[in-house]
C-alpha positions as CSV (number, residue, x, y, z in Angstrom):
1,M,-5.8,-11.2,14.1
2,A,-2.8,-12.2,12.0
3,I,-3.0,-15.2,9.7
4,K,0.0,-17.4,9.8
5,H,1.7,-18.9,6.7
6,K,0.9,-22.4,8.0
7,D,-2.8,-21.7,8.1
8,L,-2.7,-20.3,4.6
9,K,-0.7,-23.3,3.3
10,K,-3.3,-25.6,4.8
11,V,-6.1,-23.7,3.0
12,V,-4.1,-23.9,-0.3
13,S,-3.7,-27.6,0.0
14,E,-7.5,-28.1,0.6
15,L,-8.4,-25.8,-2.3
16,E,-6.1,-27.6,-4.7
17,G,-7.9,-30.8,-4.3
18,A,-11.2,-29.2,-5.3
19,V,-12.6,-28.0,-8.7
20,K,-10.8,-25.6,-11.1
21,A,-12.3,-22.5,-9.6
22,H,-10.8,-23.4,-6.2
23,G,-7.5,-24.3,-7.9
24,R,-7.3,-20.7,-9.2
25,Q,-8.0,-19.4,-5.7
26,A,-5.3,-21.6,-4.3
27,K,-2.9,-20.1,-6.9
28,T,-3.8,-16.6,-5.8
29,I,-3.3,-17.4,-2.2
30,K,0.1,-19.0,-2.9
31,Q,1.2,-15.8,-4.6
32,H,0.1,-13.8,-1.6
33,I,2.2,-16.1,0.6
34,V,5.2,-15.4,-1.6
35,D,4.5,-11.7,-1.5
36,M,4.2,-11.7,2.3
37,G,7.5,-13.5,2.7
38,S,9.6,-11.2,0.7
39,P,10.4,-7.9,2.4
40,M,11.5,-6.3,-0.9
41,K,7.9,-6.1,-2.1
42,M,6.7,-4.4,1.1
43,K,7.3,-0.8,0.0
44,K,5.2,2.1,1.2
45,S,2.8,3.5,-1.3
46,P,3.5,7.2,-2.2
47,K,-0.1,7.9,-1.2
48,L,0.7,6.9,2.4
49,L,3.7,9.1,2.8
50,K,3.5,12.1,5.1
51,L,4.0,15.6,3.7
52,S,7.5,16.9,4.2
53,A,8.1,20.0,6.3
54,G,9.3,21.9,3.3
55,C,6.1,21.2,1.3
56,K,4.0,22.2,4.3
57,A,5.9,25.5,4.6
58,A,5.5,26.1,0.9
59,A,1.8,25.5,1.1
60,R,1.5,27.9,4.1
61,R,3.2,30.6,2.0
62,K,1.1,30.0,-1.0
63,F,-2.4,29.7,0.6
64,K,-4.0,32.0,3.1
65,V,-5.6,29.1,5.0
66,Y,-3.5,26.1,6.0
67,P,-4.5,23.3,6.6
68,S,-7.1,23.2,3.9
69,A,-8.1,20.7,1.3
70,Y,-6.6,22.8,-1.6
71,A,-3.4,23.5,0.3
72,N,-2.9,19.8,1.2
73,M,-3.7,18.7,-2.4
74,W,-1.2,21.2,-3.8
75,A,1.5,20.2,-1.3
76,S,1.0,16.5,-2.0
77,K,1.2,17.0,-5.8
78,T,4.2,19.2,-5.4
79,Q,5.9,16.6,-3.2
80,K,5.2,13.8,-5.7
81,K,6.8,15.9,-8.4
82,G,9.9,16.2,-6.2
83,K,9.8,20.0,-6.1
84,C,10.0,20.4,-2.4
């Protein structure tokens, strides 16, 4: 279920009228609304990227068993360094 900006703005307005603690929560939600609205901030994390074919091939050459935890870890670290 996706939460719409209108719903969040309504929650913010209700929280702002309450005590200081809720005011801080409202400020946090406002920042999330701003972040959701700008596509520039929606970049993929390097941890979520798939392994490239070159890194997989290098891991297959280096390790006897692929896929394995060690081979995948080595391939992901090598890819992050930009070596494959």
